[in-house]
DRENZAKE-701215 format. One record per atom (N, C-alpha, C): z, y, x; atom name; chain. Coordinates in pm, whole numbers, plus 32768, in hexadecimal, padded with zeros to 4 digits. Example, Ala and Ser with C-alpha at 12.3 -4.5 7.8 and 13.67 -1.06 7.14 Angstrom:
BEGIN
> 830C / 7DC7 / 8527 / N / A .
> 830C / 7E3E / 84CE / CA / A .
> 830C / 7EB6 / 8528 / C / A .
> 82C4 / 7F1F / 8505 / N / A .
> 82CA / 7F96 / 8557 / CA / A .
> 8313 / 8003 / 850A / C / A .
END
This chain:
BEGIN
> 8000 / 7F8A / 8054 / N / A .
> 8000 / 8000 / 8000 / CA / A .
> 8000 / 807C / 8058 / C / A .
> 7FB6 / 80DE / 802F / N / A .
> 7FB0 / 815B / 8079 / CA / A .
> 8022 / 81B6 / 804F / C / A .
> 8049 / 820C / 80AB / N / A .
> 80B0 / 826E / 808E / CA / A .
> 806D / 82EB / 8056 / C / A .
> 8079 / 8301 / 7FD5 / N / A .
> 8038 / 8373 / 7F93 / CA / A .
> 809B / 83E3 / 7F75 / C / A .
> 8110 / 83E4 / 7FB1 / N / A .
> 8174 / 8448 / 7F90 / CA / A .
> 8144 / 84D5 / 7FB3 / C / A .
> 80FC / 84E5 / 801F / N / A .
> 80C7 / 8569 / 8045 / CA / A .
> 8066 / 859D / 7FDD / C / A .
> 8010 / 8545 / 7FAB / N / A .
> 7FAE / 856E / 7F46 / CA / A .
> 7FF4 / 8590 / 7EC3 / C / A .
> 805C / 8545 / 7EA4 / N / A .
> 80A6 / 855F / 7E27 / CA / A .
> 80EC / 85E6 / 7E2D / C / A .
> 812A / 8604 / 7E9E / N / A .
> 816F / 8685 / 7EAD / CA / A .
> 810B / 86F7 / 7EA8 / C / A .
> 8099 / 86E7 / 7EE9 / N / A .
> 8032 / 874E / 7EE6 / CA / A .
> 7FFF / 8765 / 7E58 / C / A .
> 7FE8 / 86FA / 7E0E / N / A .
> 7FBB / 8706 / 7D83 / CA / A .
> 8025 / 8749 / 7D2D / C / A .
> 80A3 / 8729 / 7D46 / N / A .
> 8111 / 8766 / 7CFB / CA / A .
> 8117 / 87FC / 7D15 / C / A .
> 810B / 8824 / 7D93 / N / A .
> 810D / 88B2 / 7DB5 / CA / A .
> 8094 / 88FC / 7D7B / C / A .
> 8021 / 88BC / 7D7F / N / A .
> 7FA8 / 88FA / 7D47 / CA / A .
> 7FB7 / 890D / 7CB0 / C / A .
> 7FEE / 88A8 / 7C6D / N / A .
> 8003 / 88B2 / 7BDD / CA / A .
> 8069 / 891D / 7BB9 / C / A .
> 80D4 / 8926 / 7C06 / N / A .
> 8139 / 898C / 7BED / CA / A .
> 8101 / 8A18 / 7C03 / C / A .
> 80B1 / 8A26 / 7C6D / N / A .
> 8073 / 8AA9 / 7C89 / CA / A .
> 8014 / 8AD0 / 7C19 / C / A .
> 7FC4 / 8A73 / 7BEA / N / A .
> 7F67 / 8A8F / 7B7C / CA / A .
> 7FB4 / 8AB6 / 7AFE / C / A .
> 8024 / 8A74 / 7AE6 / N / A .
> 8076 / 8A95 / 7A71 / CA / A .
> 80B2 / 8B20 / 7A7A / C / A .
> 80E1 / 8B45 / 7AEF / N / A .
> 811A / 8BCB / 7B02 / CA / A .
> 80AE / 8C35 / 7AEF / C / A .
> 803A / 8C1F / 7B28 / N / A .
> 7FCC / 8C80 / 7B1B / CA / A .
> 7FA0 / 8C8D / 7A89 / C / A .
> 7F92 / 8C1D / 7A45 / N / A .
> 7F6A / 8C22 / 79B7 / CA / A .
> 7FD5 / 8C69 / 7965 / C / A .
> 8053 / 8C51 / 7984 / N / A .
> 80C0 / 8C93 / 793B / CA / A .
> 80C0 / 8D29 / 7950 / C / A .
> 80A6 / 8D52 / 79CB / N / A .
> 80A1 / 8DE2 / 79E8 / CA / A .
> 802A / 8E25 / 79A5 / C / A .
> 7FB9 / 8DE0 / 79A2 / N / A .
> 7F40 / 8E1A / 7966 / CA / A .
> 7F4F / 8E29 / 78CE / C / A .
> 7F98 / 8DCF / 7890 / N / A .
> 7FA6 / 8DD1 / 77FF / CA / A .
> 8029 / 8E14 / 77D1 / C / A .
> 806F / 8E53 / 782E / N / A .
> 80EF / 8E91 / 780D / CA / A .
> 80DA / 8F05 / 77AB / C / A .
> 813A / 8F14 / 7750 / N / A .
> 812C / 8F7F / 76ED / CA / A .
> 8146 / 900A / 7728 / C / A .
> 8183 / 9012 / 779D / N / A .
> 819F / 9094 / 77D9 / CA / A .
> 8126 / 90C9 / 7823 / C / A .
> 812C / 914B / 7841 / N / A .
> 80C0 / 9187 / 7890 / CA / A .
> 80CC / 9159 / 7921 / C / A .
> 8068 / 9172 / 796D / N / A .
> 8067 / 9149 / 79F9 / CA / A .
> 80D8 / 9187 / 7A49 / C / A .
> 80F4 / 9207 / 7A2D / N / A .
> 815E / 924C / 7A77 / CA / A .
> 81E7 / 920F / 7A5A / C / A .
> 8202 / 91F1 / 79DD / N / A .
> 8281 / 91B4 / 79B6 / CA / A .
> 828D / 9128 / 79F0 / C / A .
> 821F / 90DF / 79ED / N / A .
> 821F / 9056 / 7A22 / CA / A .
> 8239 / 9058 / 7AB8 / C / A .
> 81F6 / 90B2 / 7B00 / N / A .
> 820A / 90BD / 7B90 / CA / A .
> 829A / 90E3 / 7BB0 / C / A .
> 82D3 / 913E / 7B62 / N / A .
> 835F / 9166 / 7B78 / CA / A .
> 83BC / 90F0 / 7B63 / C / A .
> 83A5 / 90A3 / 7AFA / N / A .
> 83FC / 9031 / 7AE0 / CA / A .
> 83EA / 8FC5 / 7B4B / C / A .
> 8370 / 8FB4 / 7B7C / N / A .
> 8357 / 8F52 / 7BE6 / CA / A .
> 839D / 8F80 / 7C67 / C / A .
> 8398 / 9001 / 7C85 / N / A .
> 83DC / 9036 / 7CFB / CA / A .
> 8473 / 9020 / 7CF2 / C / A .
> 84AB / 903B / 7C7C / N / A .
> 853B / 9025 / 7C68 / CA / A .
> 855F / 8F92 / 7C7A / C / A .
> 850D / 8F3C / 7C3F / N / A .
> 8526 / 8EAC / 7C49 / CA / A .
> 851D / 8E7F / 7CDB / C / A .
> 84B7 / 8EAE / 7D23 / N / A .
> 84A6 / 8E88 / 7DAF / CA / A .
> 8518 / 8EBD / 7E04 / C / A .
> 8545 / 8F35 / 7DE8 / N / A .
> 85B4 / 8F6E / 7E32 / CA / A .
> 8634 / 8F1E / 7E1B / C / A .
> 864D / 8EF9 / 7D9E / N / A .
> 86C3 / 8EA9 / 7D7D / CA / A .
> 86BC / 8E21 / 7DC0 / C / A .
> 8648 / 8DE3 / 7DBC / N / A .
> 8638 / 8D60 / 7DFC / CA / A .
> 864B / 8D6B / 7E94 / C / A .
> 861A / 8DD7 / 7ECE / N / A .
> 8629 / 8DEC / 7F5D / CA / A .
> 86BD / 8DFA / 7F82 / C / A .
> 8707 / 8E48 / 7F34 / N / A .
> 8796 / 8E59 / 7F4F / CA / A .
> 87E1 / 8DD5 / 7F3D / C / A .
> 87C0 / 8D8B / 7ED5 / N / A .
> 8800 / 8D0A / 7EBE / CA / A .
> 87E1 / 8CA9 / 7F2F / C / A .
> 8764 / 8CA8 / 7F5B / N / A .
> 873B / 8C4F / 7FC9 / CA / A .
> 8784 / 8C75 / 804A / C / A .
> 878E / 8CF6 / 8064 / N / A .
> 87D3 / 8D25 / 80DC / CA / A .
> 8866 / 8CFE / 80D8 / C / A .
> 88A5 / 8D0D / 8063 / N / A .
> 8932 / 8CE9 / 8053 / CA / A .
> 8945 / 8C52 / 8068 / C / A .
> 88EF / 8C02 / 802B / N / A .
> 88F8 / 8B70 / 803B / CA / A .
> 88DF / 8B45 / 80CB / C / A .
> 8880 / 8B85 / 810C / N / A .
> 8861 / 8B67 / 8197 / CA / A .
> 88D8 / 8B89 / 81F0 / C / A .
> 8916 / 8BFD / 81D9 / N / A .
> 8989 / 8C25 / 8229 / CA / A .
> 89FE / 8BC4 / 8213 / C / A .
> 8A13 / 8B9B / 8197 / N / A .
> 8A7D / 8B3A / 8178 / CA / A .
> 8A62 / 8AB7 / 81C1 / C / A .
> 89E6 / 8A8A / 81BD / N / A .
> 89C0 / 8A0E / 8201 / CA / A .
> 89D4 / 8A18 / 8297 / C / A .
> 89AE / 8A89 / 82D2 / N / A .
> 89BF / 8A9C / 8362 / CA / A .
> 8A53 / 8A9D / 8388 / C / A .
> 8AA6 / 8ADE / 8335 / N / A .
> 8B36 / 8ADF / 834F / CA / A .
> 8B6F / 8A52 / 8349 / C / A .
> 8B42 / 8A04 / 82E7 / N / A .
> 8B6F / 897A / 82DB / CA / A .
> 8B48 / 8928 / 8356 / C / A .
> 8ACE / 893B / 8383 / N / A .
> 8A9D / 88F2 / 83F8 / CA / A .
> 8AEF / 8919 / 8473 / C / A .
> 8B0D / 899B / 8482 / N / A .
> 8B5E / 89C8 / 84F4 / CA / A .
> 8BE9 / 8989 / 84EF / C / A .
> 8C26 / 8988 / 8478 / N / A .
> 8CAB / 894C / 846A / CA / A .
> 8CA9 / 88B7 / 8489 / C / A .
> 8C43 / 8873 / 8457 / N / A .
> 8C39 / 87E3 / 8471 / CA / A .
> 8C23 / 87C8 / 8505 / C / A .
> 8BCE / 8816 / 8546 / N / A .
> 8BB4 / 87FF / 85D4 / CA / A .
> 8C2F / 8823 / 8627 / C / A .
> 8C79 / 888B / 8600 / N / A .
> 8CF3 / 88AD / 8649 / CA / A .
> 8D59 / 883E / 863A / C / A .
> 8D65 / 8807 / 85C3 / N / A .
> 8DC1 / 8797 / 85AD / CA / A .
> 8D99 / 871E / 85FD / C / A .
> 8D18 / 8704 / 8602 / N / A .
> 8CE7 / 8691 / 864F / CA / A .
> 8D00 / 86A6 / 86E3 / C / A .
> 8CED / 871F / 8713 / N / A .
> 8D04 / 873B / 87A0 / CA / A .
> 8D99 / 872E / 87C1 / C / A .
> 8DF0 / 875A / 8765 / N / A .
> 8E80 / 8749 / 877A / CA / A .
> 8EA5 / 86B6 / 8783 / C / A .
> 8E70 / 8667 / 8727 / N / A .
> 8E8C / 85D7 / 8728 / CA / A .
> 8E56 / 8598 / 87A7 / C / A .
> 8DE0 / 85C1 / 87D1 / N / A .
> 8DA5 / 858C / 884C / CA / A .
> 8DFD / 85AF / 88C3 / C / A .
> 8E2F / 862C / 88C6 / N / A .
> 8E87 / 8656 / 8933 / CA / A .
> 8F08 / 8605 / 8934 / C / A .
> 8F3F / 85EB / 88BC / N / A .
> 8FB9 / 859A / 88B3 / CA / A .
> 8F9F / 850D / 88E3 / C / A .
> 8F2E / 84D4 / 88B8 / N / A .
> 8F0C / 844D / 88E2 / CA / A .
> 8EF9 / 8447 / 8979 / C / A .
> 8EB6 / 84AD / 89AE / N / A .
> 8E9A / 84B0 / 8A3C / CA / A .
> 8F1D / 84BC / 8A8B / C / A .
> 8F75 / 8516 / 8A60 / N / A .
> 8FF3 / 8526 / 8AA8 / CA / A .
> 904C / 84AC / 8A92 / C / A .
> 9044 / 846F / 8A1E / N / A .
> 9090 / 83F6 / 8A03 / CA / A .
> 9062 / 8383 / 8A59 / C / A .
> 8FE1 / 8379 / 8A6E / N / A .
> 8FAC / 830E / 8AC1 / CA / A .
> 8FD1 / 8323 / 8B52 / C / A .
> 8FC4 / 839D / 8B84 / N / A .
> 8FE5 / 83B6 / 8C10 / CA / A .
> 907C / 83AD / 8C25 / C / A .
> 90CA / 83D9 / 8BC3 / N / A .
> 915B / 83CF / 8BCD / CA / A .
> 918A / 8340 / 8BC5 / C / A .
> 9151 / 82F0 / 8B6C / N / A .
> 917B / 8265 / 8B5F / CA / A .
> 914D / 8213 / 8BD6 / C / A .
> 90DF / 823A / 8C13 / N / A .
> 90AF / 81F4 / 8C8A / CA / A .
> 910F / 8208 / 8CFD / C / A .
> 9142 / 8284 / 8D0D / N / A .
> 91A2 / 829E / 8D77 / CA / A .
> 9225 / 8258 / 8D59 / C / A .
> 9250 / 825C / 8CDB / N / A .
> 92CD / 821E / 8CB3 / CA / A .
> 92C5 / 8187 / 8CC7 / C / A .
> 9254 / 814D / 8CA5 / N / A .
> 9244 / 80BD / 8CB2 / CA / A .
> 924B / 8094 / 8D43 / C / A .
> 9205 / 80DD / 8D9A / N / A .
> 9209 / 80B6 / 8E27 / CA / A .
> 9294 / 80D1 / 8E5F / C / A .
> 92D8 / 813A / 8E31 / N / A .
> 935F / 8154 / 8E5C / CA / A .
> 93BE / 80E9 / 8E2A / C / A .
> 93A9 / 80BB / 8DAE / N / A .
> 93FE / 8052 / 8D76 / CA / A .
> 93EC / 7FD2 / 8DC2 / C / A .
> 9371 / 7FB7 / 8DE7 / N / A .
> 9358 / 7F3B / 8E30 / CA / A .
> 939E / 7F3F / 8EB8 / C / A .
> 9399 / 7FB2 / 8EF8 / N / A .
> 93D9 / 7FBE / 8F79 / CA / A .
> 9470 / 7FB2 / 8F6A / C / A .
> 94AA / 7FFD / 8F0B / N / A .
> 953A / 7FF9 / 8EFB / CA / A .
> 9566 / 7F72 / 8EC3 / C / A .
> 9512 / 7F34 / 8E71 / N / A .
> 9533 / 7EB1 / 8E3B / CA / A .
> 9538 / 7E4A / 8EAA / C / A .
> 94DC / 7E56 / 8F05 / N / A .
> 94D8 / 7DF8 / 8F76 / CA / A .
> 9553 / 7E0F / 8FCE / C / A .
> 956D / 7E8C / 8FE9 / N / A .
> 95E1 / 7EAD / 903C / CA / A .
> 9660 / 7E86 / 8FF4 / C / A .
> 9667 / 7EA8 / 8F72 / N / A .
> 96DD / 7E87 / 8F22 / CA / A .
> 96F0 / 7DF1 / 8F1A / C / A .
> 9683 / 7DA8 / 8F13 / N / A .
> 968A / 7D16 / 8F0A / CA / A .
> 96C5 / 7CDD / 8F8A / C / A .
> 969E / 7D16 / 8FFB / N / A .
> 96D3 / 7CE4 / 907A / CA / A .
> 9767 / 7D03 / 9088 / C / A .
> 978F / 7D7B / 9064 / N / A .
> 981A / 7D9D / 9075 / CA / A .
> 9871 / 7D55 / 900F / C / A .
> 983D / 7D42 / 8F93 / N / A .
> 988D / 7CFB / 8F31 / CA / A .
> 9896 / 7C68 / 8F54 / C / A .
> 982B / 7C31 / 8F8F / N / A .
> 982E / 7BA5 / 8FBA / CA / A .
> 9894 / 7B95 / 902A / C / A .
> 9893 / 7BF7 / 9083 / N / A .
> 98F5 / 7BF2 / 90F0 / CA / A .
> 9982 / 7C00 / 90BA / C / A .
> 9991 / 7C54 / 9054 / N / A .
> 9A13 / 7C6A / 9018 / CA / A .
> 9A42 / 7BEE / 8FCE / C / A .
> 99E6 / 7BAB / 8F8C / N / A .
> 9A09 / 7B31 / 8F42 / CA / A .
> 9A33 / 7AC4 / 8FA2 / C / A .
> 99EC / 7ABB / 900F / N / A .
> 9A0D / 7A52 / 9072 / CA / A .
> 9A97 / 7A6D / 90AC / C / A .
> 9AB1 / 7AEC / 90C7 / N / A .
> 9B33 / 7B0E / 9100 / CA / A .
> 9B9F / 7AF7 / 9099 / C / A .
> 9B80 / 7B22 / 901A / N / A .
> 9BE3 / 7B10 / 8FB0 / CA / A .
> 9BFB / 7A7D / 8F93 / C / A .
> 9B95 / 7A2D / 8FA0 / N / A .
> 9BA2 / 799D / 8F86 / CA / A .
> 9BF3 / 795A / 8FF2 / C / A .
> 9BE6 / 798A / 906E / N / A .
> 9C30 / 7951 / 90DD / CA / A .
> 9CC1 / 797B / 90DA / C / A .
> 9CDD / 79EE / 90A7 / N / A .
> 9D67 / 7A1F / 90A7 / CA / A .
> 9DB2 / 79D4 / 903F / C / A .
END
C-alpha cells in the first residue's frame, strides 16, 4: 500500500482554502467590512498563537532544566558512589584484616 497521507493533507488544505474563498466572496458584508473582520480575526489568531508558542517554549525550558538537574544528580551520584564503593572496599579489606586479627587474639585469650 502506498502512503497517501501527503496527498490527503494537500487535498484537505486545498478544500479548506476554496471554502474560505467562497465564503468571503459570498459574504453579506461589503469588502471593506469583510477585510476589517479578517484582519481582526488574523490579529487575534496571531496573538493566540504567540501566547501558545511562548507557553510551549516555557514548558520545554522547564522540562529540559529538570532533566539537566536529574542528569547532574545522577552524574554526581555515580561518581560519588564509585568513590565510596572503592573506599568501602579498601576499608572493608583493612577492617577485615584487623577484625580477623582481633578475633584470633580474642579467641586465644
